[in-house]
C-alpha positions as a printed Julia matrix, in Angstrom:
229×3 Matrix{Float64}:
 101.24   -73.36  44.89
  99.02   -76.81  45.73
  98.25   -78.56  42.66
  95.76   -80.41  41.86
  94.06   -82.16  38.59
  90.25   -83.51  38.69
  88.76   -85.95  36.38
  85.03   -84.43  36.02
  82.1    -84.77  33.45
  79.75   -82.2   34.47
  81.16   -79.26  33.35
  79.54   -76.73  35.74
  81.17   -78.55  38.43
  84.45   -78.51  37.2
  84.16   -74.73  36.46
  82.68   -74.11  39.71
  85.76   -75.87  41.69
  88.34   -74.56  39.42
  87.75   -71.24  40.45
  86.99   -71.47  44.35
  90.56   -73.38  44.51
  91.82   -70.46  43.04
  90.77   -68.15  45.71
  92.68   -70.89  47.97
  95.62   -70.09  45.96
  95.3    -74.15  44.6
  95.97   -74.36  40.39
  93.27   -77.24  39.91
  93.67   -78.75  35.81
  90.77   -80.29  34.27
  89.82   -83.65  32.63
  86.43   -84.74  31.63
  86.87   -88.1   31.58
  89.05   -91.51  32.65
  91.64   -91.93  29.33
  91.84   -87.74  29.38
  92.91   -87.63  33.23
  95.01   -90.8   32.83
  97.53   -88.88  30.29
  97.56   -86.12  32.18
  98.97   -87.8   35.27
 101.94   -89.12  32.74
 103.02   -86.12  31.71
 102.43   -83.81  34.87
 102.93   -84.59  38.47
  99.95   -83.48  41.26
  99.32   -82.75  45.0
  96.54   -84.68  44.49
  93.48   -85.71  42.91
  89.99   -85.13  42.45
  88.33   -88.36  40.6
  84.59   -88.28  39.26
  83.53   -91.98  40.18
  81.15   -91.94  37.11
  82.97   -91.16  34.01
  82.95   -91.17  30.18
  85.66   -93.99  28.98
  87.46   -95.06  31.65
  85.06   -94.92  35.25
  87.1    -93.32  38.11
  87.53   -97.1   39.53
  89.38   -97.73  36.9
  91.22   -94.93  36.31
  92.4    -95.24  39.93
  93.01   -99.1   40.07
  95.21   -97.84  37.11
  96.95   -95.35  39.12
  98.32   -97.91  41.93
  98.96  -100.63  39.4
 101.79   -98.67  38.15
 103.0    -97.17  41.32
 102.11   -94.66  41.78
 101.1    -92.36  44.87
  99.26   -89.82  44.34
  96.68   -88.95  47.3
  93.22   -89.87  45.67
  90.1    -88.05  47.43
  87.09   -89.37  45.21
  83.64   -87.79  44.09
  80.57   -88.95  44.42
  76.74   -88.87  44.15
  76.62   -92.77  45.56
  76.46   -93.02  49.26
  76.35   -96.49  49.8
  78.58   -97.89  51.9
  79.86  -100.91  48.63
  80.21   -98.18  46.6
  82.65   -96.86  49.21
  84.12   -99.85  49.77
  84.82  -100.3   46.39
  86.24   -97.11  45.59
  88.7    -98.15  48.43
  89.36  -101.14  47.66
  90.72   -99.7   44.13
  92.84   -97.16  45.99
  91.43   -94.19  46.52
  92.43   -92.8   49.63
  88.96   -90.35  50.6
  85.35   -90.36  49.83
  83.7    -87.15  49.04
  79.66   -87.13  48.73
  78.21   -84.88  46.12
  76.46   -81.97  46.21
  79.57   -80.94  48.77
  80.89   -77.79  50.46
  83.42   -76.42  48.92
  85.14   -75.44  51.91
  85.21   -79.39  52.62
  86.97   -79.95  49.71
  89.36   -77.38  49.83
  89.73   -79.13  54.0
  90.38   -82.25  52.55
  92.4    -81.49  49.43
  95.12   -80.12  51.83
  94.82   -82.73  54.43
  96.01   -85.06  51.75
  98.21   -83.3   50.0
 100.91   -83.58  53.15
 101.19   -87.26  52.58
 101.52   -89.56  49.89
  98.77   -92.52  49.08
  99.48   -95.57  51.34
  96.86   -97.33  48.51
 100.67   -98.06  45.68
 100.28  -101.53  44.27
 103.92  -101.03  43.32
 106.82  -100.21  44.66
 110.35   -99.93  43.69
 114.16   -98.45  44.0
 116.42   -98.51  40.93
 115.74  -101.91  39.8
 114.24  -103.21  42.83
 110.61  -103.81  42.75
 107.67  -104.47  44.9
 104.22  -105.67  43.08
 101.89  -105.43  46.42
  99.32  -107.0   44.48
 100.72  -109.92  43.11
 102.95  -110.54  45.49
 105.64  -110.24  44.12
 109.3   -109.48  44.03
 111.82  -108.98  41.77
 115.36  -107.02  41.01
 116.84  -106.68  37.16
 113.56  -108.81  36.1
 115.09  -111.54  38.68
 112.28  -112.82  40.94
 113.41  -113.63  44.51
 112.02  -115.06  47.37
 111.52  -113.41  50.62
 110.26  -114.7   54.68
 107.24  -113.12  55.98
 109.57  -110.82  57.86
 111.52  -110.1   55.05
 109.04  -109.32  53.32
 107.42  -106.55  55.39
 111.06  -105.08  56.04
 111.6   -104.55  52.35
 108.07  -102.72  52.5
 108.38  -100.26  55.15
 112.18   -99.66  53.29
 110.52   -99.32  50.36
 107.39   -96.93  51.9
 110.79   -94.27  53.09
 112.74   -94.95  50.49
 115.18   -93.48  50.22
 114.8    -91.9   53.99
 115.67   -93.58  56.64
 114.21   -95.89  59.31
 115.25   -96.05  62.09
 115.96   -99.07  63.53
 112.44   -98.72  67.06
 110.29   -97.92  63.33
 111.12  -101.61  62.07
 111.33  -102.97  64.72
 107.34  -101.55  65.41
 106.37  -103.12  61.78
 107.39  -106.22  62.06
 106.6   -107.68  65.64
 104.56  -104.45  66.65
 104.95  -103.87  71.13
 106.12  -107.07  70.98
 109.46  -106.31  70.24
 111.66  -109.78  70.15
 114.91  -109.85  71.61
 117.75  -107.68  70.57
 119.46  -109.39  67.48
 115.9   -110.78  66.09
 116.27  -107.48  63.66
 119.74  -107.66  63.09
 119.59  -111.5   61.33
 116.24  -111.17  59.46
 117.95  -107.89  57.95
 121.34  -109.83  57.22
 118.38  -112.44  55.27
 116.79  -109.3   53.44
 120.72  -108.16  52.37
 121.41  -111.17  51.21
 118.55  -111.66  49.04
 118.13  -108.06  47.81
 121.78  -106.82  47.31
 124.13  -110.05  47.29
 123.77  -111.43  44.05
 123.85  -108.12  42.23
 126.4   -105.57  41.79
 125.24  -102.9   43.8
 124.04  -102.77  47.29
 120.86  -100.68  47.96
 120.3   -101.19  51.56
 122.24   -99.25  53.74
 123.24   -99.33  57.1
 122.94   -95.25  57.68
 124.83   -94.3   60.95
 123.36   -93.52  63.96
 120.2    -93.32  62.1
 119.01   -96.4   60.97
 118.71   -97.68  57.61
 117.6    -96.68  53.72
 117.56   -98.07  50.41
 118.95   -96.2   48.18
 121.27   -96.46  44.98
 124.59   -95.76  45.99
 124.83   -91.98  44.59
 121.97   -91.05  47.34
 124.14   -91.55  50.27
 127.59   -91.24  51.41
 127.41   -94.0   54.75
 127.52   -97.3   54.17
 128.01  -100.74  54.75
C-alpha cells in the first residue's frame, strides 16, 4: 500500500484528503504543524510527503530544507494557496519536487502523488554510502569524517554513483553524466574512475567503489556485492 504523510494545519482539509486517499487505497498519516511532521518523518517511512507551505511552529519551506539537509530523498508535493512564481521558485530551491495550488481537485492530487511515489527526489542535499558522504549544499566530500579533494569530473562521477547506490551504473550512463553526448575516447572514463577510486578508497581499509563485471560500476559496502575488482 502506498503511504503518505500530510502536514497541514487546516483540519477540515486534512480530513477530506485523508478520507479521499483511503478510497484510493493510500494510507495517509497527518501532522498539523512542521515540528510534529518532522518527528513523524524521523520515526516512519513514507512514499510521498504532502506539505502545506504555511504551517505553525515551522513553515513548509523550513521543513523541506531540513529534510534535504538530512539527506532524506522522499518526494515532496507542496500544497499552497500561493500562485506567485517567486513562491514556487522558493519552494523548489528549498527542495520540493512538485506544487499544487489550493483549491485543488482531489483526483489531480492522487495522480501527482502516484507519479511522485514512483521515484525518489533529486532534491536531496546529502548523499552517502557507508562512511562516505557528499554534501551537495556545502560542496564537500568526506569519508570517515576526513575531507576528500575531488576534481570536477570525479565529483560528477561520484554524485552519479551515490544517487544510484547500491545499484549498478553502466559505463554509458557514467559517460553521459560526465560528458553528455560528447563522449571522449574510450580510456577517459577508465582514467577518471582510477583517480576517483584512489581518492575515496585508497586511504581506507574497505573499498566502496566496485567494478561489476559485464554490467558497470557500483558504490557498495563489501557485504552488498559478491563481484568486485
